[in-house]
ZAMARGU-4260 file (C-alpha; in steps of 0.2 Angstrom, whole numbers, plus 5000, padded with zeros to 4 digits):
<rodrens>
0) 5079/5162/4967 | 5066/5147/4960 | 5068/5129/4969 | 5066/5117/4959 | 5050/5103/4956
5) 5042/5089/4949 | 5024/5098/4953 | 5019/5108/4966 | 5027/5125/4967 | 5042/5124/4980
10) 5044/5140/4986 | 5041/5145/5006 | 5033/5159/5015 | 5048/5164/5027 | 5046/5157/5045
15) 5041/5176/5051 | 5029/5176/5039 | 5023/5161/5043 | 5020/5163/5062 | 5014/5181/5060
20) 4999/5172/5051 | 4997/5159/5067 | 4996/5176/5076 | 4984/5183/5065 | 4973/5166/5064
25) 4975/5163/5084 | 4968/5180/5087 | 4951/5177/5081 | 4937/5175/5093 | 4936/5158/5096
30) 4944/5151/5084 | 4954/5138/5094 | 4936/5134/5100 | 4930/5130/5085 | 4944/5120/5077
35) 4946/5110/5091 | 4928/5106/5094 | 4930/5096/5075 | 4933/5079/5077 | 4940/5079/5061
40) 4960/5083/5062 | 4961/5098/5053 | 4975/5111/5049 | 4974/5129/5039 | 4987/5130/5028
45) 4993/5147/5019 | 4995/5150/5001 | 5013/5141/5001 | 5004/5125/5009 | 5012/5127/5026
50) 5004/5123/5041 | 5000/5140/5051 | 4987/5131/5063 | 4980/5117/5069 | 4965/5108/5079
55) 4968/5096/5093 | 4961/5082/5085 | 4977/5083/5072 | 4988/5088/5088 | 4985/5070/5097
60) 4985/5062/5080 | 5005/5064/5077 | 5006/5063/5096 | 5014/5082/5094 | 5025/5084/5109
65) 5016/5072/5117 | 5000/5081/5116 | 4987/5067/5127 | 5000/5070/5142 | 5006/5087/5141
70) 4989/5094/5138 | 4985/5108/5152 | 4970/5116/5145 | 4964/5125/5129 | 4974/5141/5130
75) 4981/5148/5116 | 5000/5147/5123 | 4998/5128/5126 | 4991/5126/5110 | 5005/5136/5102
80) 5018/5125/5113 | 5011/5108/5109 | 5008/5114/5087 | 5026/5123/5087 | 5036/5108/5080
85) 5022/5106/5063 | 5020/5125/5062 | 5028/5132/5046 | 5029/5111/5039 | 5019/5106/5023
90) 5007/5090/5027 | 5015/5077/5021 | 5032/5082/5031 | 5020/5084/5047 | 5011/5065/5044
95) 5030/5057/5039 | 5027/5053/5022 | 5040/5042/5018 | 5038/5050/4999 | 5043/5067/5002
100) 5057/5070/4993 | 5074/5077/5003 | 5074/5093/4994 | 5071/5112/4998 | 5055/5108/4991
105) 5049/5095/5001 | 5031/5090/5002 | 5022/5092/4986 | 5038/5093/4973 | 5042/5076/4970
110) 5039/5066/4956 | 5028/5052/4969 | 5017/5070/4972 | 5008/5069/4956 | 4997/5054/4961
115) 4994/5061/4979 | 4976/5067/4982 | 4981/5076/4994 | 4992/5090/4986 | 4979/5089/4971
120) 4967/5094/4981 | 4973/5110/4989 | 4982/5113/4973 | 4964/5111/4966 | 4955/5123/4980
125) 4967/5138/4978 | 4966/5137/4958 | 4945/5137/4958 | 4942/5144/4976 | 4931/5132/4982
130) 4930/5115/4992 | 4938/5101/4984 | 4937/5084/4991 | 4951/5070/4985 | 4958/5053/4991
135) 4975/5049/4996 | 4984/5033/4998 | 4999/5037/5009 | 5014/5030/5017 | 5020/5034/5033
140) 5034/5031/5046 | 5031/5031/5064 | 5040/5036/5078 | 5050/5018/5078 | 5053/5017/5060
145) 5038/5007/5055 | 5029/5009/5040 | 5011/5013/5040 | 5000/5012/5027 | 4985/5026/5027
150) 4970/5025/5015 | 4965/5044/5018 | 4951/5055/5012 | 4955/5073/5012 | 4944/5088/5010
155) 4952/5107/5004 | 4942/5123/5006 | 4947/5139/5005 | 4944/5155/5017 | 4947/5173/5015
160) 4955/5182/5031 | 4958/5199/5035 | 4966/5201/5015 | 4974/5184/5015 | 4967/5168/5008
165) 4971/5152/5017 | 4964/5134/5016 | 4956/5122/5028 | 4962/5106/5027 | 4955/5091/5033
170) 4957/5074/5033 | 4948/5056/5039 | 4958/5041/5042 | 4948/5030/5028 | 4960/5015/5027
175) 4946/5002/5037 | 4931/5006/5024 | 4945/5004/5009 | 4951/4986/5019 | 4933/4982/5020
180) 4929/4985/5000 | 4947/4974/4996 | 4940/4961/5009 | 4921/4960/5001 | 4929/4959/4983
185) 4939/4946/4990 | 4925/4935/4998 | 4908/4942/4989 | 4918/4939/4971 | 4933/4927/4971
190) 4927/4917/4985 | 4910/4915/4981 | 4917/4912/4966 | 4928/4897/4968 | 4914/4891/4981
195) 4901/4892/4968 | 4912/4882/4954 | 4917/4869/4968 | 4898/4866/4970 | 4893/4864/4956
200) 4906/4852/4952 | 4899/4841/4966 | 4881/4843/4959 | 4887/4837/4944 | 4897/4821/4952
205) 4883/4815/4959 | 4872/4813/4943 | 4871/4798/4937 | 4878/4790/4920 | 4895/4796/4924
210) 4910/4782/4918 | 4925/4780/4935 | 4938/4788/4925 | 4926/4804/4925 | 4922/4804/4941
215) 4940/4803/4944 | 4942/4818/4934 | 4928/4830/4940 | 4934/4822/4958 | 4953/4833/4953
220) 4945/4847/4947 | 4935/4850/4965 | 4952/4846/4972 | 4957/4861/4962 | 4946/4870/4965
225) 4945/4865/4986 | 4962/4871/4986 | 4962/4887/4978 | 4949/4893/4990 | 4958/4890/5005
230) 4972/4898/4998 | 4963/4915/4994 | 4957/4913/5013 | 4975/4911/5019 | 4982/4925/5008
235) 4972/4936/5017 | 4972/4930/5033 | 4992/4933/5030 | 4990/4951/5027 | 4979/4954/5040
240) 4991/4946/5052 | 5006/4956/5045 | 4996/4972/5048 | 4994/4969/5064 | 5011/4962/5069
245) 5005/4944/5074 | 5015/4934/5058 | 5027/4922/5064 | 5040/4916/5053 | 5045/4899/5051
250) 5063/4896/5045 | 5066/4880/5035 | 5077/4874/5019 | 5072/4878/5003 | 5077/4872/4986
255) 5076/4887/4974 | 5069/4877/4959 | 5058/4864/4966 | 5049/4881/4975 | 5047/4888/4958
260) 5040/4871/4951 | 5028/4873/4964 | 5023/4889/4960 | 5020/4887/4942 | 5009/4867/4947
265) 5000/4878/4956 | 4995/4889/4943 | 4989/4874/4932 | 4970/4876/4939 | 4971/4896/4939
270) 4959/4906/4927 | 4970/4921/4925 | 4982/4906/4920 | 4973/4900/4905 | 4980/4900/4887
275) 4995/4908/4894 | 5012/4902/4894 | 5022/4903/4913 | 5040/4894/4914 | 5054/4895/4921
280) 5070/4903/4915 | 5085/4891/4908 | 5095/4902/4916 | 5090/4900/4933 | 5101/4892/4945
285) 5099/4877/4959 | 5102/4885/4975 | 5097/4879/4995 | 5093/4893/5007 | 5085/4897/5024
290) 5069/4906/5025 | 5050/4904/5026 | 5043/4894/5011 | 5025/4898/5017 | 5029/4917/5015
295) 5041/4916/5001 | 5028/4905/4991 | 5015/4922/4996 | 5025/4934/4987 | 5031/4923/4971
300) 5012/4920/4969 | 5006/4936/4969 | 5020/4943/4960 | 5014/4929/4947 | 4997/4933/4948
305) 5000/4950/4945 | 5011/4947/4928 | 4996/4934/4923 | 4983/4948/4924 | 4993/4961/4915
310) 4998/4948/4898 | 4986/4944/4885 | 4983/4924/4878 | 4997/4918/4869 | 5009/4929/4880
315) 5023/4922/4892 | 5029/4926/4910 | 5045/4919/4916 | 5053/4916/4933 | 5070/4916/4938
320) 5083/4914/4952 | 5098/4918/4957 | 5112/4924/4968 | 5120/4942/4970 | 5129/4948/4984
325) 5128/4937/4999 | 5108/4935/4994 | 5097/4926/4983 | 5085/4935/4972 | 5071/4929/4962
330) 5060/4937/4949 | 5045/4938/4938 | 5044/4945/4922 | 5030/4949/4907 | 5032/4963/4892
335) 5020/4975/4896 | 5024/4990/4901 | 5016/4998/4917 | 5009/5019/4914 | 5020/5031/4925
340) 5006/5034/4936 | 5005/5015/4938 | 5021/5015/4944 | 5023/5029/4953 | 5009/5023/4966
345) 5015/5005/4967 | 5013/4995/4983 | 5001/5006/4989 | 4987/5000/4998 | 4969/4999/4988
350) 4979/5007/4973 | 4973/4995/4958 | 4973/4995/4940 | 4961/4982/4940 | 4945/4994/4945
355) 4936/4998/4962 | 4940/4987/4976 | 4958/4978/4972 | 4971/4982/4977 | 4982/4971/4990
360) 4994/4964/4979 | 5010/4973/4978 | 5007/4981/4995 | 5006/4963/5003 | 5021/4959/4994
365) 5033/4973/5001 | 5024/4972/5019 | 5030/4954/5021 | 5046/4954/5011 | 5054/4967/5019
370) 5044/4968/5037 | 5046/4950/5039 | 5058/4942/5028 | 5074/4955/5031 | 5074/4956/5009
375) 5069/4970/4996 | 5058/4971/4984 | 5061/4980/4967 | 5055/4983/4950 | 5060/4990/4931
380) 5046/4994/4919 | 5050/5001/4903 | 5052/4995/4883 | 5068/4988/4883 | 5064/4975/4895
385) 5047/4974/4898 | 5042/4972/4917 | 5053/4963/4930 | 5049/4963/4948 | 5064/4958/4959
390) 5063/4951/4977 | 5080/4949/4987 | 5084/4940/5001 | 5096/4935/5014 | 5104/4917/5014
395) 5097/4914/5030 | 5085/4924/5041 | 5080/4917/5059 | 5063/4912/5065 | 5050/4922/5072
400) 5041/4905/5080 | 5031/4894/5074 | 5016/4899/5062 | 5003/4887/5068 | 4991/4878/5056
405) 4992/4884/5039 | 4976/4878/5035 | 4959/4889/5040 | 4950/4883/5055
</rodrens>
C-alpha cells in the first residue's frame, strides 16, 4: 500500500525491523561510547529516515524520559530505556516540529517539508551516498505548549553496517549565530545609516547662510530621522523581550482609524515608502477596542514595511479594518504575489526574501500577535487577490503589567 506524500517517501519500516536495526548497532563494540562522547546532537537513521539509535546529547536535549534525572550509568539497557520513545520516529516528530503533517507519513511528507533543510540533507545524503550539510529553520512546540523557533545546521553522513546503509544525522543549534547576524545587519546597517543621516543634517545645520525657514525644515528632518532611529532600536528590543518572555502587555483603549492614520504618518519619512502610495481603504470601519497600542502598532508597522518593500514605485499598499465574529481585524494588502517557497517559510525566524541577515519581520508579527495579544495572523497570496495579511484580535485583552518607558535609555 502506497502512503501519500507531498515530498519525501512516506513508507516506514516495521517496528520489528526498526528494533532489529537498533540492536544491530547496539551490539557493535564501543558504538554507544563513541556516539555519546560526541557533544553534537546525533541520531542514526535507517533508509526510511526513522531513528534507530541516538547519542546521549540528543537524549538530554529532548529530555526524553527525564534523561538528566534517571540516567544511571552508561549501560545499553539504561540508554535504550531513555531513548525508547524516539526509536522508529522521524527527526521532526522527535524534536516536535509543529509543521509535521498529521498523516501516516509524518515528518518529511508535508508541503512545508519541501523547504526543510533537515529532510533535504537526509535525502541528498542517501541519494549521493556522501556527506550533505544544510541549514534548517524549525518551529517546535515544547512540553508546555509554547512554540520555540530554532535555526539549525544539520549534517547527514551515510555509513554501511553489516550490509545495511544508515545515515548519521547531526544537529547544531545556530539560533544565536543567526540572531547575531540579523542584529548586526540592523545595528550596523539600518541604524548606522539613519544615524549617519542625522549627523549629516546636523553638520549641515551648523553651517551659516541658511534662512530661518530652511533651518526649521532641516530640524524637522533631523527630528523625523531621530524618531526612526529610536523606533528601529525599540523594535529589536521588543522582539528580544518577546522571545525571552519578558514582554509586558499594557492595555488601553484604541481607536481603529486613528491607529491607521498614525501608521501612515509614521511612514512619511521612511525610504521604503518613497514614490509609493500608502492609504486607508474607504471601507475601513471606525471602532474602539482594548489592547496594547504599542504592540499593535509594532505589528502593523512590520506588515506595512514588508508590503512597501515588496511593491515597486507607483504601486499602492492599502490598510483596512473591520469587526468580525466578535473580533477586530486589520489587513494590509499589496498587489505582488509571493512565490510558493516564500509562502511555505512564512513566519520562520531568519527567513527572508531580502538576502542574508534579514528575517525577523513576519516572525515577530506572529510571535507578538499570538503569544501576547491573544490574536491570530494569516495571509493569502494569489493572482486573484494579490497578497493580504490579516491580524485578528479580541475586543479586549487583559494586561500583564506595565511596560515602562518605551524610549531607549
